[in-house]
N, C-alpha and C positions, 0 to 999 in steps of 0.2 A: 126483764129480758134475761132468758137463760144463758148461762155461760156455756160456750161450745168448747169441748175438749178435743184436740186433734187425735186422730188414731195413732196408736203406739207403733213405732218402727221396730225393725228386727233387733237393733242394738238395745233398745229399751227392754224387749222381751228377754234378751240374753242376760242383761245386767240384773233385772228383777229376779230371774231364775237363779242366777249365781248368788244373789243376796239371800234369797229364800233358802237355798241349800246351805250356805254358810251359816245362817242363823239357826235353822231348824235341825240340822244334822247333829250338832252337839246335844241339843235338847232331846232328840229322839234316842240318842245312845244312852241317855240317863234312864229311860224306861226299862223296867225289869224285863229280861228276856230278849232285849234288842240284839245283843251279841249273837245269840243263837239264830235269830232270824236273818241277820246279816250273813252269818256263816252258811246258812241253808241257801240263801239266794246266790251267794258267791259260788257254792258248789254246783248250783243249777246253771248259772250263766257263764262261768269261766271257760268251759270248752268252746262255747260259741265265740267268745271274745278272742280266744286263742286262734280259732280258725280265721277270724277276720284279720287279726294282726299278721298271721302267717301268710295270708294272701298277699299282703304288701311287702313283707320282708323276704319271702322265699320265692315269689312268683316271677318267672322269667319274662312274661310280657311287660311287666312294670319296668324291669330293667331296660328292655328294648325301647320302651316309650321314653324313658329318661335319656337314653343315648340319642334318640332321634330328636328330642327337644333341645338338648344342651347346645349344639352349635348355633341355632338361630338366636337363642337367648343370649349366648355369649357375644355374638355379633351386635345385637341390639344394645347390650351394655357398653361395648366399646364405642359404638356410635354416639351414645348419650354422653359418655365420658369425654369424648373429644369435642363435643359441642358446648359443654359446660365450661365456663371460665374458672375452673377450680383453683389454679395456681394464682390467678389474679385476685380471687377472693381471699385466699390464704394470706397473700402479701398485705392486702388491705386490712385484714383482721389483725395481723401482727403489728401493723403501723398504728392502728387505733389502740391496741393494748399498750404499746410503748408510750403513746401520747398520754394515756390515762394514768400511767405510772410515774410520769415526770413530776407531778406535784408531790407524790410520796417521797421521791428522792430529795426534793428540796426540804421537806419537813425533817427527814432523817438527817440531812446535813446540818440544819439549824439545831436539831436536838442534840447531836453529838458535839457540836461546836468545834469541828476540825478546821 
């Protein structure tokens, strides 16, 4: 009976791609003339990358969009903060940490013989 392999998900594609780049990039740079090819491609594509980056850094509609989205996101964060028992969880965690440290204090007391 043949083994069925499930289809790869998006995260698997991303990780396999990153692993391939991380492994093959140093090897590709060892090939003679690789630096010149990289410099040529950088000179070719850098202006396009700069335009794309400048669209997000200097573009006024992006700033307006951020200003429009900020208040609802801030309200949602406050609502979630007030619903979560963060203070109760912090106190419980501190109590558990203190209880776990008590045996160490007994050992220290026996060790120093005070």
